[in-house]
C-alpha positions in Angstrom: -5.4 62.6 -45.6 -2.4 62.2 -47.8 -0.9 58.7 -48.0 -3.8 57.3 -46.0 -4.8 53.7 -45.7 -8.1 52.2 -44.5 -8.5 49.2 -42.1 -11.7 47.3 -41.7 -11.9 46.0 -38.1 -14.2 43.2 -37.1 -14.6 40.4 -34.6 -16.8 37.6 -33.3 -18.2 36.2 -36.5 -18.9 32.8 -34.9 -19.2 31.1 -38.3 -21.3 33.7 -40.0 -20.1 37.0 -41.5 -22.9 39.4 -42.4 -22.6 40.1 -46.1 -23.0 43.8 -45.5 -20.0 43.8 -43.2 -18.0 41.9 -45.8 -18.9 44.5 -48.4 -17.7 47.3 -46.2 -14.4 45.8 -45.0 -13.5 44.4 -48.5 -13.2 48.0 -49.7 -10.4 48.6 -47.2 -6.6 48.2 -47.7 -6.3 46.0 -44.7 -8.8 43.9 -42.7 -8.2 43.0 -39.0 -10.3 40.2 -37.5 -10.0 40.0 -33.7 -11.0 36.3 -33.3 -13.9 33.9 -32.8 -13.9 33.3 -36.5 -15.2 29.7 -36.3 -14.6 28.5 -39.8 -12.6 29.0 -43.0 -15.7 30.3 -44.9 -15.5 33.5 -42.9 -11.9 34.1 -43.8 -12.5 33.3 -47.4 -15.1 36.1 -47.6 -12.5 38.7 -46.4 -10.6 40.0 -49.4 -8.8 43.3 -48.6 -6.8 45.2 -51.1 -3.5 44.5 -49.3 -3.6 42.1 -46.3 -5.8 40.2 -43.9 -4.7 39.9 -40.3 -6.7 37.5 -38.1 -6.1 36.2 -34.6 -7.7 33.3 -32.7 -10.4 33.8 -30.2 -11.4 31.6 -27.2 -13.7 29.6 -29.6 -11.1 29.1 -32.3 -9.7 25.8 -31.1 -8.8 23.3 -33.9 -11.2 20.7 -32.3 -14.0 23.2 -32.9 -13.2 23.6 -36.7 -13.9 21.1 -39.4 -11.1 18.5 -39.8 -10.2 19.8 -43.2 -9.8 23.3 -41.8 -7.7 22.6 -38.7 -4.5 23.6 -40.5 -6.0 27.0 -41.1 -6.9 27.7 -37.5 -3.6 26.2 -36.3 -1.7 28.7 -38.4 -3.5 31.8 -36.9 -1.6 33.7 -34.2 -3.0 34.6 -30.8 -1.9 38.2 -31.3 -0.8 40.4 -34.2 0.6 43.8 -35.0 0.0 45.9 -38.1 2.3 48.8 -38.8 0.6 51.7 -40.5 1.3 55.3 -41.3 1.3 57.1 -38.0 1.4 54.1 -35.7 0.9 50.4 -34.9 -2.3 48.4 -34.3 -2.1 45.6 -31.8 -4.7 42.9 -32.1 -5.9 40.2 -29.6 -9.2 38.6 -28.8 -9.2 39.9 -25.3 -10.6 36.9 -23.5 -7.5 36.8 -21.2 -9.0 39.8 -19.4 -12.5 38.4 -19.0 -15.9 39.8 -20.0 -15.3 43.3 -18.6 -11.7 44.0 -19.6 -9.8 46.9 -18.1 -8.7 49.2 -20.9 -5.9 50.5 -18.8 -4.5 47.0 -18.5 -4.5 46.7 -22.3 -2.8 50.1 -22.5 -0.1 49.1 -20.0 0.6 45.9 -21.8 0.9 47.5 -25.3 2.4 51.0 -24.8 4.0 50.8 -28.3 0.6 50.7 -30.0 -1.5 53.6 -31.2 -4.6 51.4 -31.3 -5.5 48.2 -29.5 -8.2 46.1 -31.1 -10.0 43.3 -29.1 -13.2 41.4 -29.4 -14.8 38.7 -27.1 -17.4 40.9 -25.3 -19.4 41.6 -28.5 -19.9 45.2 -27.3 -18.9 48.0 -29.7 -16.5 50.4 -28.0 -14.3 53.2 -29.1 -12.2 54.4 -26.1 -10.1 57.4 -27.1 -9.9 58.8 -23.5 -6.2 57.9 -23.3 -3.5 56.5 -25.5 -3.3 54.0 -26.9 -6.9 54.0 -28.1 -8.8 50.8 -27.3 -11.6 49.6 -29.6 -14.0 46.6 -29.9 -15.9 46.4 -33.2 -18.7 44.4 -31.7 -20.0 41.2 -33.4 -19.9 40.9 -37.2 -22.4 38.0 -37.4 -25.6 37.0 -35.8 -24.5 35.9 -32.3 -25.0 38.5 -29.5 -24.6 41.4 -31.9 -26.4 43.9 -29.6 -28.7 45.6 -32.2 -27.1 44.4 -35.4 -23.8 43.4 -36.9 -21.1 46.0 -36.8 -17.5 46.8 -37.7 -15.1 49.7 -37.6 -13.2 51.5 -40.3 -9.9 53.2 -39.5 -8.6 55.9 -41.8 -4.9 56.2 -40.9 -2.2 58.6 -42.2 1.0 59.9 -40.6 -0.8 62.9 -39.3 -4.3 61.7 -38.3 -6.2 58.6 -37.4 -10.0 58.6 -37.6 -12.4 55.7 -36.7 -15.9 55.3 -38.1 -18.5 52.9 -36.7 -20.6 50.9 -39.2 -23.7 49.3 -37.7 -26.4 47.5 -39.6 -29.9 46.5 -38.5 -30.5 42.9 -37.9 -32.2 41.1 -40.8 
């Protein structure tokens, strides 16, 4: 893919980012974290080549973060967009749609996107049955990771987008 970029996609760290996940996503041009971060330490471990985009989850209230980190969580948006070659990624935690979100509702809310990223459920999903695509990278830490910590890597160019799943065994 000419002029392609890579995006590491993760969510639901809950205060612990598996170092193997950090190693994978830190090789990417961009990193997208779909919320439930829990502390600044997780964000400090994320060092993409270009930009980190992170949104808040239902557990990312300032009262839940250390006092000295409240300004960090308060600065995070609830939603975000990232413009890439070939389309736009829309990011939200997804808790507004409950524990079994309807992907068609995501799609109707964000028709301008090529890819919608959400977290919250901790279940890895790549739904490419319709456009925009809807993905959940699963949990990137130890909490309810359903077989091990995981993330996704998007390879995006003007002509093609491809998503790889990265799943590690629990340690």
